[in-house]
Backbone as ProteinMPNN parsed JSONL, in Angstrom:
{"seq_chain_A": "MKMETRMKANRQQRIPEPEATTIAESEIREDQIRVRAYEIYLERNGEPGDPIEDWLQAEAELNTPKLAMAQVA", "coords_chain_A": {"N_chain_A": [[31.399, 8.069, 20.514], [29.953, 7.368, 23.574], [28.134, 4.455, 24.673], [26.058, 4.939, 26.55], [25.57, 7.644, 26.136], [24.639, 7.619, 23.506], [22.291, 6.109, 23.826], [20.83, 7.805, 25.468], [20.529, 9.988, 23.762], [18.957, 8.804, 21.79], [16.604, 8.331, 23.218], [15.742, 10.901, 23.594], [15.026, 11.734, 21.094], [12.034, 11.886, 19.667], [9.812, 9.863, 17.986], [7.184, 10.611, 15.936], [3.853, 9.552, 16.625], [1.883, 7.573, 14.458], [-0.978, 8.955, 12.867], [-4.358, 8.114, 13.622], [-6.161, 8.217, 11.495], [-4.482, 7.958, 9.339], [-3.586, 5.329, 9.558], [-6.028, 3.971, 9.307], [-6.756, 4.802, 6.722], [-4.713, 3.632, 5.293], [-5.243, 0.915, 5.709], [-7.724, 0.716, 4.428], [-6.963, 1.322, 1.831], [-5.278, -0.843, 1.284], [-7.166, -2.895, 1.349], [-8.689, -2.171, -0.89], [-6.831, -2.596, -2.931], [-6.423, -5.329, -2.617], [-8.98, -6.355, -3.277], [-9.187, -5.515, -5.959], [-7.017, -6.92, -7.073], [-7.958, -9.506, -6.778], [-10.139, -9.362, -8.507], [-8.772, -9.131, -10.92], [-7.627, -11.644, -11.043], [-9.999, -13.136, -11.286], [-10.815, -12.198, -13.763], [-9.1, -13.571, -15.363], [-10.346, -15.901, -15.428], [-9.839, -17.487, -13.241], [-7.54, -18.8, -13.84], [-4.19, -20.061, -13.368], [-1.734, -17.774, -12.216], [0.441, -15.017, -11.478], [0.329, -13.966, -8.295], [1.616, -11.775, -7.173], [2.138, -10.13, -9.347], [-0.51, -9.578, -10.029], [-1.246, -8.099, -7.779], [0.506, -5.893, -7.998], [-0.357, -4.833, -10.425], [-2.983, -4.132, -9.758], [-2.463, -2.221, -7.803], [-1.141, -0.283, -9.351], [-3.211, 0.425, -11.124], [-5.04, 1.553, -9.332], [-3.585, 3.697, -8.47], [-3.489, 5.306, -10.637], [-4.696, 8.29, -11.857], [-8.207, 9.038, -12.094], [-9.032, 10.535, -14.333], [-7.027, 10.062, -16.223], [-7.467, 7.346, -16.613], [-9.974, 7.426, -17.836], [-9.325, 8.612, -20.257], [-7.819, 6.622, -21.463], [-9.661, 4.618, -21.903]], "CA_chain_A": [[30.329, 8.388, 21.433], [29.701, 6.262, 24.492], [26.83, 3.79, 24.54], [25.067, 5.635, 27.388], [25.237, 8.914, 25.487], [23.802, 7.293, 22.346], [20.976, 5.685, 24.304], [20.153, 9.008, 25.956], [20.16, 10.766, 22.574], [17.842, 8.103, 21.144], [15.386, 8.545, 24.011], [15.32, 12.291, 23.443], [14.415, 11.871, 19.772], [10.691, 11.307, 19.676], [9.232, 9.543, 16.691], [5.753, 10.903, 16.058], [2.907, 8.447, 16.498], [1.051, 7.736, 13.265], [-2.348, 9.357, 13.163], [-5.326, 7.025, 13.453], [-6.738, 8.279, 10.153], [-3.485, 7.449, 8.406], [-3.633, 3.868, 9.666], [-7.306, 3.539, 8.742], [-6.682, 5.008, 5.279], [-3.788, 2.623, 4.782], [-5.955, -0.365, 5.704], [-8.745, 0.805, 3.387], [-6.25, 1.25, 0.557], [-4.835, -2.223, 1.115], [-8.367, -3.669, 1.01], [-9.034, -1.853, -2.272], [-5.861, -3.285, -3.783], [-6.705, -6.766, -2.507], [-10.2, -6.639, -4.041], [-8.885, -5.365, -7.39], [-6.153, -8.035, -7.458], [-8.842, -10.671, -6.901], [-10.901, -9.164, -9.737], [-7.854, -9.446, -12.02], [-7.583, -13.108, -11.037], [-11.272, -13.621, -11.836], [-10.829, -11.862, -15.188], [-8.351, -14.655, -16.004], [-11.184, -17.09, -15.197], [-9.239, -18.296, -12.195], [-6.364, -19.511, -14.344], [-2.993, -19.75, -12.581], [-1.004, -16.562, -12.562], [1.355, -14.543, -10.447], [-0.421, -13.075, -7.395], [2.355, -10.525, -6.959], [1.864, -9.302, -10.525], [-1.892, -9.113, -9.881], [-1.23, -7.054, -6.744], [1.173, -4.709, -8.541], [-1.241, -4.255, -11.436], [-4.089, -3.502, -9.033], [-1.915, -1.02, -7.17], [-0.897, 0.695, -10.415], [-4.512, 0.905, -11.598], [-5.65, 2.415, -8.314], [-2.783, 4.905, -8.347], [-3.68, 6.097, -11.845], [-5.834, 9.214, -11.69], [-9.426, 8.649, -12.809], [-9.066, 11.236, -15.611], [-6.153, 9.334, -17.13], [-8.137, 6.089, -16.927], [-11.06, 7.737, -18.759], [-8.718, 8.892, -21.558], [-7.359, 5.356, -22.007], [-10.827, 3.818, -22.302]], "C_chain_A": [[30.065, 7.16, 22.298], [28.291, 5.72, 24.306], [25.756, 4.514, 25.335], [24.624, 6.927, 26.728], [24.332, 8.669, 24.286], [22.399, 6.9, 22.77], [20.172, 6.881, 24.777], [19.684, 9.854, 24.771], [18.976, 10.123, 21.866], [16.537, 8.311, 21.902], [14.853, 9.953, 23.834], [14.663, 12.534, 22.088], [13.074, 11.153, 19.784], [10.235, 11.066, 18.25], [7.742, 9.773, 16.823], [4.909, 9.655, 15.845], [2.113, 8.646, 15.209], [-0.372, 8.097, 13.664], [-3.295, 8.194, 12.867], [-5.909, 7.032, 12.042], [-5.754, 7.739, 9.129], [-3.505, 5.925, 8.401], [-4.907, 3.347, 9.018], [-7.282, 3.685, 7.22], [-5.787, 3.966, 4.635], [-4.471, 1.262, 4.685], [-7.028, -0.394, 4.617], [-8.095, 0.65, 2.019], [-5.8, -0.187, 0.265], [-6.011, -3.126, 0.739], [-8.777, -3.433, -0.435], [-8.112, -2.582, -3.243], [-6.147, -4.781, -3.787], [-7.918, -7.151, -3.353], [-9.91, -6.56, -5.537], [-7.991, -6.504, -7.884], [-6.98, -9.306, -7.638], [-9.68, -10.567, -8.178], [-10.043, -9.506, -10.964], [-7.738, -10.96, -12.164], [-8.849, -13.682, -11.662], [-11.375, -13.337, -13.329], [-10.033, -12.881, -16.008], [-9.12, -15.966, -15.892], [-10.541, -18.037, -14.194], [-8.029, -19.101, -12.643], [-5.152, -19.134, -13.485], [-2.291, -18.496, -13.115], [-0.089, -16.196, -11.414], [0.611, -13.569, -9.536], [0.301, -11.757, -7.129], [2.132, -9.585, -8.132], [0.44, -8.75, -10.465], [-1.954, -7.95, -8.895], [-0.631, -5.775, -7.313], [0.32, -4.03, -9.611], [-2.396, -3.517, -10.772], [-3.628, -2.192, -8.398], [-1.704, 0.082, -8.208], [-2.212, 1.281, -10.926], [-5.132, 1.88, -10.602], [-4.862, 3.704, -8.111], [-2.919, 5.821, -9.551], [-4.888, 7.011, -11.624], [-7.006, 8.817, -12.579], [-9.481, 9.289, -14.204], [-8.206, 10.503, -16.628], [-6.782, 8.004, -17.52], [-9.247, 6.325, -17.949], [-10.503, 7.996, -20.164], [-8.245, 7.617, -22.231], [-8.527, 4.554, -22.563], [-11.473, 4.31, -23.573]], "O_chain_A": [[29.967, 6.043, 21.79], [27.387, 6.419, 23.849], [24.643, 4.688, 24.838], [23.442, 7.271, 26.755], [23.375, 9.41, 24.062], [21.422, 7.311, 22.143], [18.971, 6.969, 24.52], [18.569, 10.375, 24.779], [18.083, 10.826, 21.392], [15.479, 8.453, 21.289], [13.645, 10.177, 23.914], [13.836, 13.436, 21.949], [13.02, 9.928, 19.901], [10.271, 11.968, 17.413], [7.097, 9.208, 17.706], [5.213, 8.816, 14.998], [1.712, 9.767, 14.899], [-0.899, 7.609, 14.664], [-3.047, 7.394, 11.965], [-6.127, 5.971, 11.457], [-6.164, 7.122, 8.147], [-3.444, 5.307, 7.338], [-4.864, 2.379, 8.259], [-7.737, 2.791, 6.506], [-6.082, 3.476, 3.545], [-4.299, 0.543, 3.701], [-7.218, -1.417, 3.959], [-8.607, -0.061, 1.154], [-5.927, -0.674, -0.858], [-5.866, -4.021, -0.094], [-9.166, -4.369, -1.135], [-8.563, -3.119, -4.254], [-6.116, -5.423, -4.837], [-7.888, -8.156, -4.064], [-10.331, -7.43, -6.3], [-8.183, -7.001, -8.994], [-6.725, -10.091, -8.551], [-9.907, -11.571, -8.854], [-10.533, -10.099, -11.925], [-7.751, -11.49, -13.275], [-8.782, -14.605, -12.474], [-11.949, -14.127, -14.078], [-10.265, -13.033, -17.207], [-8.592, -17.026, -16.227], [-10.691, -19.254, -14.297], [-7.549, -19.975, -11.921], [-5.089, -18.031, -12.941], [-2.278, -18.227, -14.316], [0.121, -16.984, -10.492], [0.293, -12.458, -9.958], [-0.341, -10.736, -6.885], [1.957, -8.382, -7.942], [0.207, -7.591, -10.809], [-2.624, -6.948, -9.14], [-1.191, -4.693, -7.135], [0.28, -2.803, -9.695], [-2.746, -2.408, -11.175], [-4.329, -1.182, -8.456], [-2.048, 1.24, -7.97], [-2.317, 2.489, -11.137], [-5.681, 2.911, -10.991], [-5.411, 4.697, -7.633], [-2.512, 6.981, -9.5], [-5.967, 6.55, -11.25], [-6.812, 8.317, -13.687], [-9.929, 8.649, -15.156], [-8.614, 10.34, -17.778], [-6.637, 7.577, -18.666], [-9.44, 5.5, -18.843], [-11.141, 7.64, -21.154], [-8.266, 7.532, -23.459], [-8.39, 3.884, -23.587], [-12.462, 3.733, -24.026]]}, "name": "protein", "num_of_chains": 1, "seq": "MKMETRMKANRQQRIPEPEATTIAESEIREDQIRVRAYEIYLERNGEPGDPIEDWLQAEAELNTPKLAMAQVA"}
């Protein structure tokens, strides 16, 4: 396929714009994870740790349905 034909085909394929609510929800979710990761750090009394592990733990906790969290407690 010629370069011009590929470029024309790419222009014809429209990638949908993300909805504003999706972006806002994503930012809110990221803030929630950030706050929870900081809480995990504080629960360690500020002792050194792995911030990536804190982030992943926070993300996992927030992705766990509330009902499952209640059963664990």
